[in-house]
C-alpha positions as CSV (number, residue, x, y, z in Angstrom):
1,P,13.2,-11.5,-9.6
2,Y,14.1,-13.4,-6.7
3,R,14.1,-17.0,-6.9
4,S,17.7,-17.6,-5.5
5,I,17.8,-21.1,-3.8
6,L,17.1,-21.1,-0.1
7,I,20.1,-23.5,1.0
8,D,20.7,-21.8,5.0
9,K,18.5,-21.8,7.6
10,F,18.1,-18.6,8.7
11,K,15.1,-17.5,11.5
12,V,13.6,-14.0,11.0
13,I,11.0,-12.2,13.6
14,V,8.2,-10.0,11.1
15,A,6.6,-7.0,13.1
16,N,4.1,-4.8,12.3
17,P,2.0,-2.6,14.7
18,G,-1.1,-3.4,12.6
19,R,-1.2,-6.2,9.5
20,Q,-1.4,-4.1,6.4
21,H,0.7,-7.2,4.2
22,S,2.7,-8.5,7.0
23,D,1.1,-11.5,7.3
24,Q,1.8,-12.3,3.8
25,M,5.3,-11.8,4.2
26,A,5.3,-14.0,7.3
27,S,3.6,-16.5,5.7
28,G,6.1,-16.5,2.9
29,L,9.1,-16.9,5.3
30,S,6.9,-19.8,7.0
31,E,6.8,-21.9,4.2
32,A,10.4,-21.5,3.7
33,D,10.8,-22.7,7.7
34,M,12.2,-19.4,8.1
35,L,10.1,-17.7,10.4
36,A,10.8,-17.4,14.3
37,L,8.2,-15.0,15.6
38,Y,4.9,-13.1,13.8
39,V,4.2,-9.9,16.4
40,H,0.9,-8.2,15.2
41,S,-2.4,-6.6,16.3
42,A,-4.4,-7.5,13.8
43,P,-6.1,-11.3,12.8
44,V,-4.0,-13.3,10.3
45,R,-6.1,-13.4,6.6
46,T,-8.2,-16.7,6.8
47,S,-6.6,-17.9,4.0
48,L,-2.9,-17.8,5.7
49,A,-4.1,-19.1,8.8
50,N,-2.5,-22.9,8.1
51,E,0.9,-21.3,6.7
52,V,1.5,-19.3,10.2
53,S,1.7,-21.9,13.0
54,A,0.2,-20.8,16.9
55,D,4.0,-21.3,18.3
56,V,5.1,-18.5,16.4
57,N,1.8,-16.3,16.0
58,L,1.9,-13.5,18.9
59,E,-0.9,-11.5,18.2
60,L,-1.2,-8.3,20.4
61,K,-4.7,-7.5,20.4
62,R,-4.2,-4.0,22.5
63,Y,-2.6,-2.1,20.0
64,R,-5.3,-2.3,17.2
65,L,-7.7,-1.8,19.8
66,A,-5.7,1.7,20.6
67,I,-5.3,2.7,17.5
68,A,-9.1,1.8,16.5
69,A,-10.3,3.8,19.3
70,S,-7.9,7.1,18.6
71,S,-9.2,6.9,15.0
72,R,-12.8,6.9,16.0
73,L,-12.6,9.4,19.0
74,L,-9.8,11.9,18.0
75,A,-9.7,14.0,14.7
76,G,-6.5,15.7,13.1
77,N,-2.9,16.2,14.5
78,V,-4.0,15.1,17.7
79,R,-5.2,11.3,16.4
80,I,-1.8,11.0,14.2
81,A,0.0,11.8,17.6
82,V,-2.2,9.1,19.7
83,A,-1.9,6.4,16.9
84,H,1.9,7.2,16.9
85,R,2.4,7.0,20.3
86,V,1.0,3.8,20.3
87,Y,3.5,2.3,17.2
88,A,6.3,3.2,19.7
89,R,5.0,1.3,22.3
90,F,4.1,-1.7,20.8
91,G,7.8,-1.2,19.2
92,E,8.7,-1.0,22.9
93,A,6.8,-4.6,23.3
94,L,8.5,-6.2,20.3
95,A,11.9,-5.7,22.0
96,G,11.2,-6.9,24.9
97,I,9.5,-10.3,23.4
98,A,12.4,-10.5,20.7
99,Y,15.1,-10.5,23.5
100,N,14.0,-13.7,25.3
101,H,14.1,-15.4,21.5
102,I,16.9,-16.6,18.7
103,W,16.9,-14.9,15.5
104,S,19.1,-13.7,12.8
105,A,17.1,-10.6,11.3
106,V,14.5,-8.9,11.8
107,I,11.7,-7.0,9.7
108,C,9.8,-4.4,11.1
109,T,7.7,-1.6,9.7
110,E,8.7,1.9,9.8
111,N,7.7,4.4,13.4
112,S,7.3,0.9,15.3
113,A,11.4,-0.6,14.6
114,L,14.0,1.8,16.7
115,P,13.9,-0.5,19.8
116,V,13.9,-4.0,18.2
117,F,16.9,-2.8,15.6
118,R,18.9,-1.3,18.8
119,L,18.8,-5.1,19.9
120,A,19.6,-6.5,16.9
121,R,22.9,-4.4,16.7
122,E,23.7,-5.0,19.9
123,R,23.4,-9.0,18.9
124,G,24.6,-8.9,15.4
125,A,21.4,-9.7,13.6
126,V,20.2,-7.9,10.2
127,T,17.7,-5.8,10.4
128,I,15.4,-4.6,7.6
129,L,13.4,-1.8,7.4
130,D,10.2,-2.7,5.6
131,A,8.9,0.5,3.9
132,A,5.3,0.9,3.6
133,S,5.6,4.9,2.3
134,V,7.9,7.1,0.1
135,H,10.7,8.2,1.7
136,H,9.1,10.8,4.4
137,G,11.1,13.7,2.0
138,W,8.6,13.3,-0.6
139,Q,5.3,13.1,1.4
140,T,2.9,16.0,1.4
141,R,3.7,18.9,3.9
142,L,0.6,19.7,6.1
143,P,1.0,22.1,9.6
144,D,2.1,19.6,12.4
145,P,3.8,20.2,15.4
146,G,5.0,16.9,15.6
147,L,6.5,16.2,12.4
148,A,9.9,16.5,12.6
149,R,10.3,14.4,15.9
150,R,8.5,11.9,13.9
151,N,10.8,12.2,11.1
152,A,13.9,12.2,13.3
153,I,12.5,8.8,14.5
154,K,12.2,7.9,10.9
155,D,15.9,8.6,9.9
156,S,17.1,6.7,13.1
157,E,15.2,3.6,11.7
158,I,16.8,4.6,8.5
159,A,20.4,5.0,9.7
160,L,19.9,1.6,11.5
161,A,18.5,-0.6,8.7
162,D,21.0,-2.6,7.1
163,H,18.4,-3.2,3.9
164,I,15.0,-1.6,3.5
165,L,12.2,-2.9,1.4
166,T,9.9,-0.7,-0.6
167,C,6.9,-1.6,-2.5
168,S,7.5,-0.5,-5.3
169,P,10.3,1.6,-7.8
170,M,9.0,4.8,-7.1
171,A,9.6,3.9,-3.9
172,R,13.0,3.3,-3.8
173,D,13.8,6.2,-5.7
174,S,12.5,8.2,-2.5
175,Y,15.1,6.6,-0.1
176,L,17.8,6.9,-3.2
177,E,17.2,10.7,-3.7
178,A,17.5,10.9,0.5
179,G,20.9,9.5,-0.3
180,V,20.6,6.3,0.9
181,P,23.0,3.7,-0.6
182,P,21.9,2.1,-3.4
183,N,22.4,-1.4,-2.2
184,R,20.4,-1.0,0.7
185,V,17.3,-0.5,-0.9
186,H,15.5,-2.6,-2.1
187,V,11.9,-3.1,-4.4
188,L,10.0,-6.2,-3.1
189,S,6.0,-5.4,-5.5
190,L,2.9,-6.2,-3.5
191,G,0.5,-8.6,-4.3
192,V,-3.3,-8.9,-5.1
193,D,-6.4,-11.5,-4.2
194,L,-7.4,-12.9,-7.2
195,D,-10.2,-14.7,-6.0
196,G,-11.4,-12.0,-4.0
197,F,-10.8,-9.4,-6.9
198,S,-12.3,-11.8,-10.2
199,E,-13.0,-10.3,-13.6
200,P,-16.6,-10.2,-14.3
201,R,-18.7,-11.6,-16.6
202,L,-18.8,-10.3,-19.9
203,T,-21.7,-8.5,-20.5
204,E,-22.8,-5.0,-22.5
205,R,-22.7,-2.2,-20.5
206,P,-24.8,0.7,-21.7
207,G,-25.6,4.2,-20.0
208,P,-22.4,6.5,-19.6
209,V,-18.6,6.3,-18.8
210,R,-18.9,5.1,-14.8
211,F,-15.7,6.2,-13.0
212,L,-15.0,5.0,-9.5
213,F,-12.1,7.2,-7.0
214,I,-11.2,5.2,-3.9
215,G,-9.4,6.8,-0.8
216,R,-9.5,8.0,2.3
217,G,-8.3,11.6,3.5
218,G,-8.9,14.7,0.7
219,R,-6.0,16.4,-0.8
220,A,-3.1,13.9,-0.5
221,K,-5.2,11.4,-2.4
222,G,-6.3,14.5,-5.5
223,T,-9.6,14.7,-4.7
224,D,-9.5,18.6,-5.3
225,I,-7.7,17.6,-8.9
226,L,-10.4,15.5,-9.6
227,A,-13.2,17.7,-8.5
228,A,-11.6,20.2,-10.5
229,A,-11.4,17.8,-13.9
230,C,-15.3,16.8,-13.7
231,A,-16.0,20.4,-13.2
232,R,-14.4,20.8,-16.8
233,L,-16.1,17.3,-18.2
234,A,-19.3,18.9,-16.7
235,D,-18.8,22.3,-18.4
236,A,-17.8,20.5,-21.8
237,G,-21.2,18.8,-21.8
238,L,-20.3,14.7,-21.7
239,D,-22.6,12.7,-19.4
240,F,-20.4,10.8,-17.2
241,R,-21.0,8.7,-13.1
242,L,-18.6,9.5,-10.7
243,D,-18.7,7.1,-7.3
244,C,-16.5,7.5,-4.4
245,L,-15.4,5.0,-1.6
246,G,-14.0,5.6,1.4
247,N,-13.9,8.6,4.4
248,L,-13.3,11.9,2.9
249,T,-12.5,14.9,4.1
250,P,-15.7,17.3,4.4
251,D,-13.5,19.9,2.2
252,A,-13.1,16.9,-0.6
253,V,-16.8,15.8,-0.3
254,E,-17.5,19.7,-0.9
255,Q,-15.1,20.2,-3.8
256,L,-17.2,16.2,-5.4
257,R,-20.7,16.6,-4.3
258,P,-21.7,18.4,-7.7
259,Y,-20.7,15.3,-9.6
260,A,-20.0,12.2,-7.2
261,T,-21.8,9.8,-5.3
262,F,-20.9,8.9,-2.1
263,H,-20.4,5.7,-0.4
264,G,-18.4,5.6,2.5
265,E,-16.6,2.5,3.9
266,V,-17.6,-0.5,2.0
267,A,-16.6,-4.0,3.0
268,H,-14.1,-6.2,1.3
269,D,-16.7,-7.6,-1.1
270,Q,-18.2,-4.9,-2.0
271,L,-15.2,-3.3,-2.8
272,A,-14.9,-5.6,-5.6
273,D,-18.1,-5.6,-6.2
274,H,-18.0,-1.5,-7.1
275,L,-14.5,-2.0,-9.2
276,R,-16.5,-4.6,-11.5
277,A,-19.2,-2.3,-11.8
278,A,-17.1,0.5,-13.1
279,D,-15.3,1.8,-16.7
280,I,-12.1,3.1,-15.5
281,L,-10.5,3.8,-12.1
282,V,-9.3,7.6,-11.1
283,H,-6.1,7.9,-9.0
284,P,-4.7,11.1,-8.6
285,S,-3.1,10.7,-6.1
286,R,0.0,13.2,-5.1
287,F,1.5,10.5,-3.7
288,D,1.4,7.1,-3.0
289,S,4.1,4.3,-2.6
290,F,2.3,1.9,-4.0
291,G,-2.0,2.0,-4.5
292,L,-3.1,-1.8,-3.7
293,V,-6.3,-0.2,-5.4
294,V,-4.6,-0.4,-8.9
295,P,-4.1,-3.8,-8.9
296,E,-7.5,-4.7,-7.5
297,A,-8.9,-2.6,-10.1
298,L,-7.0,-4.6,-12.9
299,A,-7.6,-7.9,-11.3
300,C,-11.5,-6.9,-11.6
301,G,-11.0,-6.2,-15.4
302,T,-11.0,-2.4,-14.6
303,P,-8.5,0.2,-16.4
304,V,-6.8,2.8,-14.4
305,I,-6.1,6.5,-15.0
306,V,-3.1,7.0,-11.9
307,S,-1.0,9.7,-11.3
308,D,2.9,9.4,-12.0
309,R,3.5,9.4,-8.6
310,T,2.1,6.3,-7.6
311,G,4.3,3.1,-7.1
312,A,1.7,0.7,-8.9
313,K,1.9,3.2,-12.0
314,Y,4.6,0.3,-13.5
315,M,1.8,-2.1,-14.1
316,I,-0.3,0.8,-16.3
317,R,0.0,0.6,-20.4
318,D,-1.0,3.2,-21.6
319,G,-4.1,2.1,-23.9
320,E,-3.7,-1.6,-23.1
321,T,-4.0,-1.3,-18.8
322,G,-5.3,2.2,-18.8
323,W,-3.0,5.5,-18.8
324,T,-0.4,7.7,-16.9
325,V,-1.2,11.2,-16.2
326,A,1.1,14.0,-14.7
327,T,0.6,14.9,-11.1
328,E,-1.6,17.5,-10.2
329,D,-2.2,18.2,-13.9
330,V,-5.8,19.2,-13.9
331,D,-5.5,19.5,-17.7
332,A,-4.1,16.0,-18.3
333,L,-6.8,14.5,-16.6
334,F,-9.6,16.3,-17.6
335,S,-8.2,15.2,-21.0
336,R,-8.2,11.8,-20.6
337,M,-11.0,11.7,-18.2
338,A,-13.0,13.4,-21.5
339,A,-11.5,10.9,-23.7
340,C,-12.8,8.0,-22.2
341,A,-16.2,9.7,-21.5
342,A,-16.9,10.4,-25.6
343,Q,-16.1,6.5,-25.8
344,P,-16.9,4.3,-23.3
345,D,-16.5,1.2,-25.1
346,Q,-13.2,1.6,-25.5
347,C,-12.8,2.1,-21.8
348,R,-14.9,-1.8,-21.6
349,A,-12.6,-3.1,-24.3
350,M,-9.7,-3.3,-22.2
351,R,-11.1,-5.5,-19.3
352,S,-9.1,-8.5,-20.8
353,A,-5.3,-6.9,-20.6
354,C,-6.1,-5.9,-17.3
355,R,-7.0,-8.9,-15.8
356,T,-3.8,-10.5,-17.4
357,E,-1.8,-7.7,-16.4
358,A,-3.0,-8.8,-12.8
359,L,-2.4,-12.2,-13.0
360,R,1.5,-11.3,-13.0
361,H,0.9,-9.7,-9.2
362,D,-0.6,-12.5,-7.2
363,W,-0.2,-13.3,-3.4
364,A,1.8,-16.5,-3.8
365,R,4.3,-14.8,-6.2
366,Y,4.9,-12.1,-3.4
367,R,5.5,-14.5,-0.8
368,A,8.1,-17.1,-2.7
369,D,9.5,-13.4,-3.5
370,A,9.8,-12.2,0.2
371,A,11.5,-15.6,1.1
372,A,13.9,-15.2,-1.6
373,L,15.1,-11.9,-0.8
374,V,15.2,-12.0,2.8
375,A,17.6,-14.8,2.6
376,D,19.9,-13.0,-0.1
377,L,19.7,-9.7,2.4
378,I,20.7,-12.3,5.4
379,R,23.2,-13.5,3.6
380,A,24.8,-10.1,2.8
381,G,24.7,-9.2,6.1
382,R,25.0,-5.4,7.0
383,G,24.5,-3.1,4.2
């Protein structure tokens, strides 16, 4: 949707304490000669290395290492608190770096943006918050003594942001519901690696339907809903297979154990192999601002059963690329999985439509849209 002609030469700082999709943003701005600096702590994807030149690429590895160490050594609320402290430290370092550069706008992810947004206000630069998740008012509430303080920081970032980038129409709605003016909240949908996630050769696939679940954690991803639906499938005598990828909580593993085979975390190429081998990806998340695994599944020709609180649900057309079911509705999920188990060949016949849908969401499209949208937002100035 964003194809305005880039006339003015703006200079933008892109920053993320990890990486996520920020290197795609940086690459898109670099292609448009708009990138002032890319500050991050994880390597740029190899495929984008030539797009982000070394003189504007600043990798602060220590923050990635600190986050990795906290994830490996700590657990629960302590791990979350330490990770957010690392994000804050990154934000402070970013502001110090930005102080010595010339730029007209800064794009920074939540939890790290406050110091550089304050600096931008002093300089009259445009502030753009890259919101990786839905507004915190929509997020699952778990006992956490530090939650109120972190949400207060997020609210301060939102208040200082001239514009907010969300990754789906659903995520945008969460900010509008929180009272952010519509002219400040924009959708920039994410992309998918069409080469890494490719469609398999068409072959006969005998045997029971193969469901696949991919996710970390547990309840927030709807593992309890999935377990309840699987129990009903088993009680009904329906034949099916369920494979689970990702680090799940002990509770989630225990609930799914009677029905699932667990593979843990897998490498990127193995993830694609699992998606190609599956008949259906099941994504019953309680909230997911986008859900990158959805277009990755479609790119592999695999239809998706997705909850209606998943941002990428707009890619799902019922009966063509998958199905959307109500969040936390065991009956709805069971009914849809039962229909797939009863007629697996119909699910397998959807592969071509799934791949066709994924072709509309490649990362090249994201990079072009990102550069055009950011230029428009800088022209618009303060939201």
